[in-house]
NUDO-178300 format. One record per residue (C-alpha): residue number from 1; residue in one letter; x, y, z. Coordinates in nm, 4 decimals. Layout:
num: NUM; residuo: a; x: X; y: Y; z: Z
...
# end
This chain:
num: 1; residuo: m; x: -2.2729; y: 0.7900; z: -0.0616
num: 2; residuo: p; x: -2.1161; y: 0.5731; z: 0.2113
num: 3; residuo: i; x: -2.0341; y: 0.2165; z: 0.1165
num: 4; residuo: t; x: -2.2077; y: -0.0691; z: 0.2958
num: 5; residuo: e; x: -2.0696; y: -0.3941; z: 0.4328
num: 6; residuo: q; x: -2.2545; y: -0.5853; z: 0.1626
num: 7; residuo: q; x: -2.1006; y: -0.3723; z: -0.1123
num: 8; residuo: l; x: -1.7480; y: -0.4019; z: 0.0253
num: 9; residuo: l; x: -1.7808; y: -0.7792; z: 0.0584
num: 10; residuo: q; x: -1.8960; y: -0.8010; z: -0.3036
num: 11; residuo: i; x: -1.5868; y: -0.6076; z: -0.4128
num: 12; residuo: l; x: -1.3385; y: -0.7733; z: -0.1754
num: 13; residuo: p; x: -1.4829; y: -1.1167; z: -0.0925
num: 14; residuo: n; x: -1.1595; y: -1.2392; z: 0.0656
num: 15; residuo: a; x: -1.1891; y: -0.9714; z: 0.3336
num: 16; residuo: g; x: -1.4482; y: -1.1815; z: 0.5150
num: 17; residuo: q; x: -1.5442; y: -1.0545; z: 0.8582
num: 18; residuo: r; x: -1.2902; y: -0.7723; z: 0.8335
num: 19; residuo: v; x: -1.5438; y: -0.5715; z: 0.6321
num: 20; residuo: g; x: -1.7289; y: -0.4973; z: 0.9547
num: 21; residuo: v; x: -1.4222; y: -0.3195; z: 1.0925
num: 22; residuo: f; x: -1.3166; y: -0.1523; z: 0.7714
num: 23; residuo: v; x: -1.6455; y: -0.0134; z: 0.6393
num: 24; residuo: p; x: -1.6740; y: 0.2640; z: 0.9004
num: 25; residuo: a; x: -1.2996; y: 0.3303; z: 0.8825
num: 26; residuo: l; x: -1.3060; y: 0.3581; z: 0.5028
num: 27; residuo: n; x: -1.6182; y: 0.5738; z: 0.5012
num: 28; residuo: r; x: -1.4663; y: 0.8206; z: 0.7466
num: 29; residuo: a; x: -1.1436; y: 0.8353; z: 0.5499
num: 30; residuo: m; x: -1.3063; y: 0.8727; z: 0.2093
num: 31; residuo: i; x: -1.5379; y: 1.1486; z: 0.3280
num: 32; residuo: r; x: -1.2515; y: 1.3385; z: 0.4920
num: 33; residuo: f; x: -1.0383; y: 1.3331; z: 0.1779
num: 34; residuo: g; x: -1.3049; y: 1.3846; z: -0.0868
num: 35; residuo: i; x: -1.3269; y: 1.0319; z: -0.2270
num: 36; residuo: t; x: -1.7000; y: 1.0813; z: -0.2328
num: 37; residuo: s; x: -1.8169; y: 0.9946; z: -0.5840
num: 38; residuo: n; x: -1.8794; y: 0.6372; z: -0.6935
num: 39; residuo: v; x: -1.6149; y: 0.6722; z: -0.9642
num: 40; residuo: r; x: -1.3508; y: 0.7763; z: -0.7121
num: 41; residuo: a; x: -1.4567; y: 0.5167; z: -0.4560
num: 42; residuo: a; x: -1.4413; y: 0.2353; z: -0.7123
num: 43; residuo: a; x: -1.0847; y: 0.3201; z: -0.8120
num: 44; residuo: f; x: -0.9755; y: 0.3741; z: -0.4516
num: 45; residuo: l; x: -1.1224; y: 0.0479; z: -0.3231
num: 46; residuo: a; x: -0.9710; y: -0.1479; z: -0.6126
num: 47; residuo: q; x: -0.6259; y: -0.0101; z: -0.5430
num: 48; residuo: v; x: -0.6307; y: -0.0483; z: -0.1646
num: 49; residuo: g; x: -0.7868; y: -0.3902; z: -0.2087
num: 50; residuo: h; x: -0.4906; y: -0.5043; z: -0.4133
num: 51; residuo: e; x: -0.2288; y: -0.3330; z: -0.1974
num: 52; residuo: s; x: -0.3660; y: -0.4903; z: 0.1222
num: 53; residuo: a; x: -0.4505; y: -0.8358; z: -0.0168
num: 54; residuo: q; x: -0.8188; y: -0.7505; z: 0.0264
num: 55; residuo: l; x: -0.7774; y: -0.5893; z: 0.3691
num: 56; residuo: t; x: -0.5905; y: -0.8901; z: 0.5134
num: 57; residuo: a; x: -0.2332; y: -0.7529; z: 0.5098
num: 58; residuo: l; x: -0.1541; y: -0.4192; z: 0.6740
num: 59; residuo: i; x: 0.2206; y: -0.4701; z: 0.6970
num: 60; residuo: e; x: 0.4712; y: -0.5527; z: 0.4252
num: 61; residuo: n; x: 0.5806; y: -0.9150; z: 0.3955
num: 62; residuo: l; x: 0.9538; y: -0.9140; z: 0.3289
num: 63; residuo: n; x: 1.0222; y: -1.2858; z: 0.3689
num: 64; residuo: y; x: 1.1880; y: -1.3183; z: 0.0273
num: 65; residuo: g; x: 1.4154; y: -1.5913; z: -0.0954
num: 66; residuo: a; x: 1.7138; y: -1.4991; z: -0.3105
num: 67; residuo: q; x: 1.5213; y: -1.5435; z: -0.6354
num: 68; residuo: g; x: 1.2322; y: -1.3375; z: -0.5013
num: 69; residuo: l; x: 1.4715; y: -1.0545; z: -0.4195
num: 70; residuo: a; x: 1.6203; y: -1.0724; z: -0.7685
num: 71; residuo: n; x: 1.2745; y: -1.0642; z: -0.9264
num: 72; residuo: t; x: 1.1433; y: -0.7805; z: -0.7112
num: 73; residuo: w; x: 1.4505; y: -0.5551; z: -0.7109
num: 74; residuo: p; x: 1.6560; y: -0.6666; z: -1.0116
num: 75; residuo: a; x: 1.8804; y: -0.3603; z: -1.0194
num: 76; residuo: r; x: 1.9916; y: -0.4327; z: -0.6646
num: 77; residuo: y; x: 1.9803; y: -0.8080; z: -0.6297
num: 78; residuo: r; x: 2.0216; y: -0.9607; z: -0.9781
num: 79; residuo: g; x: 2.3633; y: -1.0352; z: -1.1214
num: 80; residuo: a; x: 2.4790; y: -0.9895; z: -1.4795
num: 81; residuo: d; x: 2.4015; y: -1.3575; z: -1.5384
num: 82; residuo: g; x: 2.0378; y: -1.3006; z: -1.4454
num: 83; residuo: k; x: 2.0670; y: -1.4960; z: -1.1225
num: 84; residuo: p; x: 2.0500; y: -1.3661; z: -0.7624
num: 85; residuo: n; x: 2.3720; y: -1.1898; z: -0.6698
num: 86; residuo: a; x: 2.5837; y: -1.2511; z: -0.3592
num: 87; residuo: l; x: 2.3962; y: -0.9898; z: -0.1536
num: 88; residuo: a; x: 2.0596; y: -1.1500; z: -0.2338
num: 89; residuo: i; x: 2.1892; y: -1.4880; z: -0.1246
num: 90; residuo: q; x: 2.3360; y: -1.3375; z: 0.1948
num: 91; residuo: i; x: 2.0173; y: -1.1679; z: 0.3152
num: 92; residuo: a; x: 1.7544; y: -1.4124; z: 0.1829
num: 93; residuo: r; x: 1.4805; y: -1.5170; z: 0.4300
num: 94; residuo: n; x: 1.5899; y: -1.2537; z: 0.6827
num: 95; residuo: p; x: 1.3073; y: -0.9959; z: 0.6673
num: 96; residuo: p; x: 1.4635; y: -0.7344; z: 0.9011
num: 97; residuo: l; x: 1.7925; y: -0.7444; z: 0.7121
num: 98; residuo: i; x: 1.6133; y: -0.7364; z: 0.3779
num: 99; residuo: a; x: 1.4170; y: -0.4270; z: 0.4864
num: 100; residuo: n; x: 1.7184; y: -0.2506; z: 0.6336
num: 101; residuo: t; x: 1.9316; y: -0.3243; z: 0.3265
num: 102; residuo: t; x: 1.6693; y: -0.2488; z: 0.0629
num: 103; residuo: y; x: 1.5354; y: 0.0715; z: 0.2159
num: 104; residuo: a; x: 1.8605; y: 0.2144; z: 0.3583
num: 105; residuo: g; x: 1.9206; y: 0.5775; z: 0.2640
num: 106; residuo: r; x: 1.5812; y: 0.6118; z: 0.0944
num: 107; residuo: n; x: 1.2721; y: 0.8115; z: 0.1888
num: 108; residuo: g; x: 1.4371; y: 0.9656; z: 0.4934
num: 109; residuo: n; x: 1.5798; y: 0.6386; z: 0.6264
num: 110; residuo: g; x: 1.9270; y: 0.6141; z: 0.7743
num: 111; residuo: p; x: 2.1892; y: 0.3517; z: 0.6860
num: 112; residuo: v; x: 2.1445; y: -0.0228; z: 0.7239
num: 113; residuo: s; x: 2.2641; y: -0.0064; z: 1.0837
num: 114; residuo: s; x: 1.9899; y: 0.2435; z: 1.1803
num: 115; residuo: g; x: 1.7165; y: -0.0179; z: 1.1507
num: 116; residuo: d; x: 1.4930; y: 0.2395; z: 0.9802
num: 117; residuo: g; x: 1.4187; y: 0.0100; z: 0.6877
num: 118; residuo: w; x: 1.2530; y: -0.2451; z: 0.9139
num: 119; residuo: l; x: 1.0918; y: 0.0069; z: 1.1473
num: 120; residuo: y; x: 0.9412; y: 0.2035; z: 0.8592
num: 121; residuo: r; x: 0.8614; y: -0.0837; z: 0.6233
num: 122; residuo: g; x: 0.5366; y: -0.0717; z: 0.4293
num: 123; residuo: r; x: 0.2250; y: -0.0421; z: 0.6443
num: 124; residuo: g; x: -0.1372; y: 0.0554; z: 0.5945
num: 125; residuo: l; x: -0.3804; y: 0.0039; z: 0.3088
num: 126; residuo: i; x: -0.1455; y: 0.1829; z: 0.0702
num: 127; residuo: q; x: 0.1900; y: 0.0696; z: 0.1962
num: 128; residuo: i; x: 0.3421; y: 0.3849; z: 0.3477
num: 129; residuo: t; x: 0.7186; y: 0.3192; z: 0.3415
num: 130; residuo: g; x: 1.0154; y: 0.5144; z: 0.4791
num: 131; residuo: r; x: 1.0658; y: 0.7511; z: 0.7712
num: 132; residuo: a; x: 0.9961; y: 1.0661; z: 0.5682
num: 133; residuo: n; x: 0.6706; y: 0.9249; z: 0.4330
num: 134; residuo: y; x: 0.5600; y: 0.8179; z: 0.7826
num: 135; residuo: r; x: 0.6321; y: 1.1723; z: 0.9000
num: 136; residuo: a; x: 0.4374; y: 1.3276; z: 0.6120
num: 137; residuo: a; x: 0.1423; y: 1.0928; z: 0.6516
num: 138; residuo: g; x: 0.1382; y: 1.1540; z: 1.0256
num: 139; residuo: a; x: 0.1228; y: 1.5278; z: 0.9682
num: 140; residuo: g; x: -0.1499; y: 1.4788; z: 0.7103
num: 141; residuo: i; x: -0.3812; y: 1.2817; z: 0.9374
num: 142; residuo: g; x: -0.2764; y: 1.4123; z: 1.2801
num: 143; residuo: q; x: -0.1153; y: 1.0932; z: 1.4085
num: 144; residuo: p; x: 0.2396; y: 1.0430; z: 1.5507
num: 145; residuo: l; x: 0.3362; y: 0.7863; z: 1.2895
num: 146; residuo: e; x: 0.7079; y: 0.8582; z: 1.2952
num: 147; residuo: d; x: 0.7220; y: 0.7938; z: 1.6704
num: 148; residuo: q; x: 0.4623; y: 0.5153; z: 1.6694
num: 149; residuo: p; x: 0.4817; y: 0.3473; z: 1.3270
num: 150; residuo: q; x: 0.2710; y: 0.0517; z: 1.4422
num: 151; residuo: l; x: -0.0334; y: 0.2797; z: 1.4434
num: 152; residuo: l; x: -0.0547; y: 0.2194; z: 1.0687
num: 153; residuo: e; x: -0.1534; y: -0.1390; z: 1.1419
num: 154; residuo: q; x: -0.4806; y: -0.0209; z: 1.2990
num: 155; residuo: p; x: -0.7776; y: -0.0185; z: 1.0562
num: 156; residuo: d; x: -0.8791; y: 0.3434; z: 1.1226
num: 157; residuo: v; x: -0.5271; y: 0.4763; z: 1.0748
num: 158; residuo: a; x: -0.4568; y: 0.2427; z: 0.7831
num: 159; residuo: a; x: -0.7657; y: 0.3675; z: 0.5993
num: 160; residuo: m; x: -0.7076; y: 0.7337; z: 0.6843
num: 161; residuo: s; x: -0.3442; y: 0.7238; z: 0.5722
num: 162; residuo: a; x: -0.4432; y: 0.5624; z: 0.2429
num: 163; residuo: a; x: -0.7065; y: 0.8264; z: 0.1724
num: 164; residuo: w; x: -0.4612; y: 1.1006; z: 0.2675
num: 165; residuo: w; x: -0.1973; y: 0.9565; z: 0.0324
num: 166; residuo: w; x: -0.4557; y: 0.9270; z: -0.2451
num: 167; residuo: s; x: -0.5543; y: 1.2903; z: -0.2019
num: 168; residuo: a; x: -0.1998; y: 1.4211; z: -0.1606
num: 169; residuo: n; x: -0.0998; y: 1.2575; z: -0.4893
num: 170; residuo: g; x: -0.3956; y: 1.3829; z: -0.6908
num: 171; residuo: l; x: -0.5429; y: 1.0411; z: -0.7556
num: 172; residuo: s; x: -0.9064; y: 1.1534; z: -0.7412
num: 173; residuo: d; x: -0.8448; y: 1.3675; z: -1.0487
num: 174; residuo: l; x: -0.7012; y: 1.0642; z: -1.2280
num: 175; residuo: a; x: -0.9992; y: 0.8551; z: -1.1192
num: 176; residuo: d; x: -1.2384; y: 1.1211; z: -1.2526
num: 177; residuo: a; x: -1.0591; y: 1.0994; z: -1.5873
num: 178; residuo: g; x: -1.0646; y: 0.7180; z: -1.5907
num: 179; residuo: r; x: -0.6836; y: 0.7025; z: -1.5905
num: 180; residuo: f; x: -0.6544; y: 0.3861; z: -1.3838
num: 181; residuo: d; x: -0.3166; y: 0.2826; z: -1.5267
num: 182; residuo: d; x: -0.1730; y: 0.6166; z: -1.4193
num: 183; residuo: i; x: -0.3118; y: 0.5657; z: -1.0685
num: 184; residuo: t; x: -0.1313; y: 0.2318; z: -1.0488
num: 185; residuo: r; x: 0.1929; y: 0.3838; z: -1.1733
num: 186; residuo: r; x: 0.1731; y: 0.6578; z: -0.9108
num: 187; residuo: i; x: 0.1124; y: 0.4039; z: -0.6331
num: 188; residuo: n; x: 0.3435; y: 0.1291; z: -0.7505
num: 189; residuo: g; x: 0.6013; y: 0.2955; z: -0.9727
num: 190; residuo: g; x: 0.4966; y: 0.0557; z: -1.2496
num: 191; residuo: l; x: 0.2065; y: -0.1706; z: -1.3343
num: 192; residuo: n; x: 0.2786; y: -0.4606; z: -1.1008
num: 193; residuo: g; x: -0.0358; y: -0.6554; z: -1.0156
num: 194; residuo: q; x: -0.2352; y: -0.4655; z: -1.2738
num: 195; residuo: t; x: -0.4408; y: -0.7663; z: -1.3807
num: 196; residuo: e; x: -0.5822; y: -0.8047; z: -1.0305
num: 197; residuo: r; x: -0.6192; y: -0.4301; z: -0.9847
num: 198; residuo: l; x: -0.8243; y: -0.4069; z: -1.3039
num: 199; residuo: a; x: -1.0408; y: -0.7023; z: -1.2017
num: 200; residuo: l; x: -1.1136; y: -0.5387; z: -0.8663
num: 201; residuo: w; x: -1.1858; y: -0.2076; z: -1.0393
num: 202; residuo: a; x: -1.4343; y: -0.3740; z: -1.2744
num: 203; residuo: k; x: -1.6043; y: -0.5391; z: -0.9794
num: 204; residuo: a; x: -1.6132; y: -0.2142; z: -0.7807
num: 205; residuo: k; x: -1.7624; y: -0.0239; z: -1.0727
num: 206; residuo: a; x: -2.0300; y: -0.2890; z: -1.1170
num: 207; residuo: v; x: -2.1210; y: -0.2656; z: -0.7488
num: 208; residuo: l; x: -2.0963; y: 0.1119; z: -0.7014
num: 209; residuo: v; x: -2.1331; y: 0.2970; z: -1.0303
# end
């Protein structure tokens, strides 16, 4: 059953007037990729709600200070003393340099000098990150995302790419089994933000299920 504006606003109240744009985009995307049961929709909306700050952020914010870098990527930016290392201090508050340094040589990106890290930083409702992932998502939804990465900032493409990613990674099966922690791990690599994700999931289930 398609979600309504009223339902989405109950689940993601901070989305405000953006629900009017996103409801049709989300409905099209969820239908196309089989997120059609209330159980699946509740888990999907909770996760994309968290990842996008309730539909208000479609592009990754990389304006980190040195301590933020050390907290977010400790293996790369935290010294043996537990404090930000020299690299973290050097690149702090420089989002393009942070992206190019952090994402260099990963997910199909070139070296720091290529600028791929910044060009292919996280975008969409589930932050698609890296040249190879942009290419794969583009192929999955029929959009030239590698050549035009900014397309992922458009609501229709942001929603469609998220539903494609969800489907491609088998997350509907996990939703059917109630394995919400495993969904978060597959999206995030850990359980970062899980308290908010669970709160949104509970709200979505109350509204939809």
